[in-house]
C-alpha positions as CSV (number, residue, x, y, z in Angstrom):
1,M,-26.4,-3.5,-15.4
2,I,-24.2,-1.0,-17.4
3,K,-26.6,-1.2,-20.4
4,E,-29.8,-1.4,-18.3
5,N,-29.2,1.2,-15.7
6,P,-26.0,3.3,-16.3
7,E,-27.2,6.0,-13.9
8,R,-27.2,3.5,-11.1
9,V,-23.7,2.3,-12.0
10,K,-22.6,5.9,-12.0
11,M,-24.1,6.5,-8.6
12,I,-22.4,3.3,-7.2
13,I,-19.1,4.4,-8.6
14,E,-19.4,7.8,-7.0
15,M,-20.2,6.2,-3.6
16,H,-17.2,3.9,-4.0
17,K,-15.0,6.8,-4.9
18,K,-16.0,8.8,-1.8
19,A,-15.6,5.7,0.5
20,T,-12.2,4.9,-1.0
21,D,-10.9,8.4,-0.7
22,Y,-12.2,8.6,2.9
23,A,-10.7,5.3,4.0
24,M,-7.3,6.2,2.5
25,A,-7.4,9.6,4.4
26,H,-8.5,7.9,7.7
27,R,-6.3,4.9,8.1
28,D,-7.1,4.6,11.8
29,E,-10.7,4.1,11.0
30,M,-9.8,1.6,8.3
31,V,-8.0,-0.4,11.0
32,E,-11.1,-0.4,13.3
33,I,-13.4,-1.5,10.5
34,A,-11.0,-4.2,9.4
35,M,-10.9,-5.5,12.9
36,Q,-14.7,-5.6,13.1
37,K,-15.3,-7.1,9.7
38,L,-12.4,-9.5,9.4
39,G,-12.0,-10.4,13.1
40,Q,-8.3,-10.0,13.0
41,Q,-6.1,-8.6,15.8
42,R,-5.1,-4.9,15.7
43,K,-1.4,-5.7,15.6
44,S,-1.6,-7.7,12.4
45,I,-3.8,-5.2,10.6
46,E,-1.6,-2.3,11.7
47,Q,1.4,-4.2,10.2
48,A,-0.5,-4.9,6.9
49,I,-2.2,-1.5,6.5
50,P,0.9,0.3,5.0
51,N,0.7,-2.2,2.1
52,V,-3.0,-1.5,1.4
53,E,-3.9,0.9,-1.3
54,L,-7.5,1.4,-2.0
55,T,-8.2,3.0,-5.4
56,W,-11.1,3.8,-7.6
57,N,-9.1,5.3,-10.5
58,I,-8.9,2.5,-12.9
59,D,-6.3,3.4,-15.6
60,D,-3.9,1.5,-17.9
61,A,-1.4,1.0,-15.0
62,F,-4.2,-0.4,-12.8
63,T,-5.3,-2.8,-15.6
64,K,-1.7,-4.0,-16.2
65,H,-1.3,-4.6,-12.5
66,A,-4.6,-6.5,-12.3
67,A,-3.5,-8.8,-15.2
68,A,-0.1,-9.4,-13.5
69,Y,-1.7,-10.2,-10.2
70,A,-4.1,-12.6,-12.0
71,Q,-1.1,-14.3,-13.6
72,L,0.5,-14.8,-10.2
73,M,-2.8,-16.2,-8.8
74,L,-2.9,-18.6,-11.8
75,E,0.7,-19.7,-11.2
76,N,0.0,-20.3,-7.6
77,K,-3.1,-22.3,-8.4
78,Q,-5.4,-19.8,-6.6
79,I,-7.5,-19.6,-9.7
80,R,-8.1,-22.2,-12.4
81,Q,-7.9,-20.0,-15.5
82,M,-6.6,-16.6,-16.5
83,P,-9.5,-14.1,-16.7
84,D,-9.7,-11.8,-19.7
85,V,-9.0,-8.6,-17.9
86,S,-10.3,-6.5,-20.9
87,K,-13.7,-8.1,-20.4
88,V,-13.9,-7.8,-16.6
89,V,-12.4,-4.3,-16.1
90,T,-13.8,-1.2,-17.7
91,T,-12.4,2.3,-17.5
92,R,-15.6,3.7,-19.0
93,F,-16.9,5.4,-15.9
94,V,-13.6,6.9,-14.7
95,S,-11.6,7.7,-17.9
96,T,-14.4,9.8,-19.3
97,G,-15.6,11.3,-16.1
98,G,-18.8,9.3,-16.2
99,M,-21.0,8.3,-19.0
């Protein structure tokens, strides 16, 4: 999709950025949506929400954390093989401000 329709990718990323920033600024609404979509109780979501960080800004630190998290998932047998993070994560659309 990046090669075939980069403008669409850019538009989707902009929507994601706005939604992420909005959700982080309106935690009470994030709790409500999580209850609706996940079917969990308010108390459990309110306990978990301080540990939730939604982000769109993929930088080197994000990529390192993603690789570390994938390693933990592999060790805990949640995934069968370690993904090549450099192939599944791109900073192209955030590090250069777009295209």
